[in-house]
One Martini backbone bead per residue (centre of mass of N, CA, C, O) as a GRO file, in nm:
protein
  139
    1UNK     BB    1   2.418 -13.541 -10.791
    2UNK     BB    2   2.539 -13.835 -10.809
    3UNK     BB    3   2.471 -14.167 -10.715
    4UNK     BB    4   2.493 -14.468 -10.563
    5UNK     BB    5   2.401 -14.811 -10.600
    6UNK     BB    6   2.284 -15.024 -10.376
    7UNK     BB    7   2.249 -15.314 -10.210
    8UNK     BB    8   1.917 -15.342 -10.077
    9UNK     BB    9   1.721 -15.215  -9.859
   10UNK     BB   10   1.512 -14.992  -9.744
   11UNK     BB   11   1.500 -14.696  -9.580
   12UNK     BB   12   1.757 -14.784  -9.357
   13UNK     BB   13   1.992 -14.775  -9.556
   14UNK     BB   14   2.334 -14.802  -9.480
   15UNK     BB   15   2.439 -14.745  -9.799
   16UNK     BB   16   2.331 -14.479  -9.855
   17UNK     BB   17   2.564 -14.277 -10.035
   18UNK     BB   18   2.772 -14.484 -10.066
   19UNK     BB   19   3.069 -14.628 -10.201
   20UNK     BB   20   2.953 -14.883 -10.372
   21UNK     BB   21   2.954 -15.223 -10.480
   22UNK     BB   22   2.874 -15.483 -10.712
   23UNK     BB   23   2.910 -15.827 -10.690
   24UNK     BB   24   3.016 -16.041 -10.966
   25UNK     BB   25   3.037 -16.397 -11.023
   26UNK     BB   26   3.218 -16.588 -11.261
   27UNK     BB   27   3.266 -16.890 -11.311
   28UNK     BB   28   3.498 -17.099 -11.452
   29UNK     BB   29   3.255 -17.255 -11.650
   30UNK     BB   30   3.099 -17.003 -11.730
   31UNK     BB   31   2.887 -16.885 -12.031
   32UNK     BB   32   2.672 -16.732 -11.886
   33UNK     BB   33   2.474 -16.528 -11.744
   34UNK     BB   34   2.515 -16.309 -11.453
   35UNK     BB   35   2.337 -16.212 -11.172
   36UNK     BB   36   2.241 -15.996 -10.957
   37UNK     BB   37   2.106 -15.872 -10.726
   38UNK     BB   38   1.880 -15.677 -10.635
   39UNK     BB   39   1.899 -15.349 -10.598
   40UNK     BB   40   1.589 -15.356 -10.500
   41UNK     BB   41   1.350 -15.515 -10.296
   42UNK     BB   42   1.192 -15.257 -10.308
   43UNK     BB   43   0.960 -15.053 -10.410
   44UNK     BB   44   1.074 -14.735 -10.509
   45UNK     BB   45   1.363 -14.659 -10.395
   46UNK     BB   46   1.573 -14.616 -10.665
   47UNK     BB   47   1.456 -14.386 -10.815
   48UNK     BB   48   1.556 -14.291 -11.158
   49UNK     BB   49   1.874 -14.202 -11.325
   50UNK     BB   50   2.100 -14.351 -11.515
   51UNK     BB   51   2.437 -14.214 -11.597
   52UNK     BB   52   2.622 -14.468 -11.499
   53UNK     BB   53   2.927 -14.684 -11.504
   54UNK     BB   54   3.134 -14.928 -11.323
   55UNK     BB   55   3.402 -15.178 -11.401
   56UNK     BB   56   3.588 -15.407 -11.208
   57UNK     BB   57   3.851 -15.641 -11.296
   58UNK     BB   58   4.006 -15.928 -11.327
   59UNK     BB   59   4.232 -16.179 -11.400
   60UNK     BB   60   4.198 -16.426 -11.627
   61UNK     BB   61   4.297 -16.718 -11.758
   62UNK     BB   62   4.137 -16.673 -12.056
   63UNK     BB   63   4.089 -16.370 -12.135
   64UNK     BB   64   3.814 -16.241 -12.121
   65UNK     BB   65   3.510 -16.099 -12.199
   66UNK     BB   66   3.243 -15.845 -12.154
   67UNK     BB   67   2.896 -15.772 -12.067
   68UNK     BB   68   2.671 -15.516 -11.981
   69UNK     BB   69   2.356 -15.550 -11.809
   70UNK     BB   70   2.008 -15.437 -11.776
   71UNK     BB   71   1.735 -15.535 -11.574
   72UNK     BB   72   1.425 -15.554 -11.508
   73UNK     BB   73   1.174 -15.679 -11.305
   74UNK     BB   74   1.099 -15.881 -11.567
   75UNK     BB   75   1.390 -15.946 -11.727
   76UNK     BB   76   1.437 -15.715 -11.913
   77UNK     BB   77   1.637 -15.559 -12.139
   78UNK     BB   78   1.748 -15.200 -12.104
   79UNK     BB   79   2.069 -15.262 -12.120
   80UNK     BB   80   2.367 -15.245 -12.339
   81UNK     BB   81   2.674 -15.272 -12.388
   82UNK     BB   82   2.926 -15.279 -12.620
   83UNK     BB   83   3.142 -15.466 -12.529
   84UNK     BB   84   3.444 -15.624 -12.506
   85UNK     BB   85   3.548 -15.620 -12.218
   86UNK     BB   86   3.824 -15.634 -12.047
   87UNK     BB   87   4.003 -15.781 -11.843
   88UNK     BB   88   4.184 -15.626 -11.614
   89UNK     BB   89   3.981 -15.368 -11.562
   90UNK     BB   90   3.845 -15.032 -11.610
   91UNK     BB   91   3.509 -14.940 -11.676
   92UNK     BB   92   3.366 -14.631 -11.810
   93UNK     BB   93   3.022 -14.506 -11.822
   94UNK     BB   94   2.871 -14.216 -11.956
   95UNK     BB   95   2.572 -14.048 -12.054
   96UNK     BB   96   2.313 -14.164 -11.946
   97UNK     BB   97   1.935 -14.264 -11.975
   98UNK     BB   98   1.827 -14.472 -11.730
   99UNK     BB   99   1.577 -14.622 -11.585
  100UNK     BB  100   1.490 -14.642 -11.233
  101UNK     BB  101   1.252 -14.819 -11.048
  102UNK     BB  102   1.270 -15.152 -10.974
  103UNK     BB  103   1.446 -15.442 -10.928
  104UNK     BB  104   1.705 -15.445 -11.063
  105UNK     BB  105   1.965 -15.596 -11.271
  106UNK     BB  106   2.284 -15.716 -11.313
  107UNK     BB  107   2.451 -15.833 -11.614
  108UNK     BB  108   2.696 -16.081 -11.695
  109UNK     BB  109   2.855 -16.142 -12.017
  110UNK     BB  110   3.051 -16.378 -12.125
  111UNK     BB  111   3.267 -16.499 -12.386
  112UNK     BB  112   3.360 -16.716 -12.168
  113UNK     BB  113   3.547 -16.911 -11.987
  114UNK     BB  114   3.761 -16.806 -11.731
  115UNK     BB  115   3.854 -17.026 -11.544
  116UNK     BB  116   4.018 -17.069 -11.259
  117UNK     BB  117   3.989 -16.761 -11.265
  118UNK     BB  118   3.749 -16.590 -11.185
  119UNK     BB  119   3.507 -16.353 -11.253
  120UNK     BB  120   3.536 -16.026 -11.104
  121UNK     BB  121   3.274 -15.790 -11.051
  122UNK     BB  122   3.280 -15.433 -10.986
  123UNK     BB  123   2.981 -15.252 -10.956
  124UNK     BB  124   2.884 -14.917 -11.047
  125UNK     BB  125   2.604 -14.709 -10.999
  126UNK     BB  126   2.488 -14.408 -11.148
  127UNK     BB  127   2.249 -14.171 -11.000
  128UNK     BB  128   1.940 -13.989 -11.019
  129UNK     BB  129   1.717 -13.903 -10.817
  130UNK     BB  130   1.398 -13.804 -10.832
  131UNK     BB  131   1.419 -13.574 -10.626
  132UNK     BB  132   1.641 -13.421 -10.786
  133UNK     BB  133   1.498 -13.391 -11.058
  134UNK     BB  134   1.261 -13.223 -10.952
  135UNK     BB  135   1.432 -12.993 -10.822
  136UNK     BB  136   1.565 -12.916 -11.113
  137UNK     BB  137   1.318 -12.920 -11.336
  138UNK     BB  138   1.285 -13.190 -11.546
  139UNK     BB  139   0.942 -13.211 -11.541
   0.00000   0.00000   0.00000
């Protein structure tokens, strides 16, 4: 069963296993990519396989679209969505097989400036932890 990836530190992470989302705000005049905080600040915490994501957005003044990207701990892009996702919608993508190792970030790339009403993205990552993958015998 897939779990959601929270933002936070490891160990006694109070959000582990709860249905949280990661909020990324693209300011009114921003036209460049905006990154989330690191998914895990500690190495090796949320290791596993990302199987999907969901992004819920508000209605922006300029009606922009966006692309979801995932960067690894070195800042290299390891996943890029199809793009041109409309604002004021919920987009769900499943059936992925993206490794989560440590300290990845989610990056939102807007198609233009959102305008007065900033773009607010609530992103949920779904993943299978390494412990589950090993238990299922996939290695």
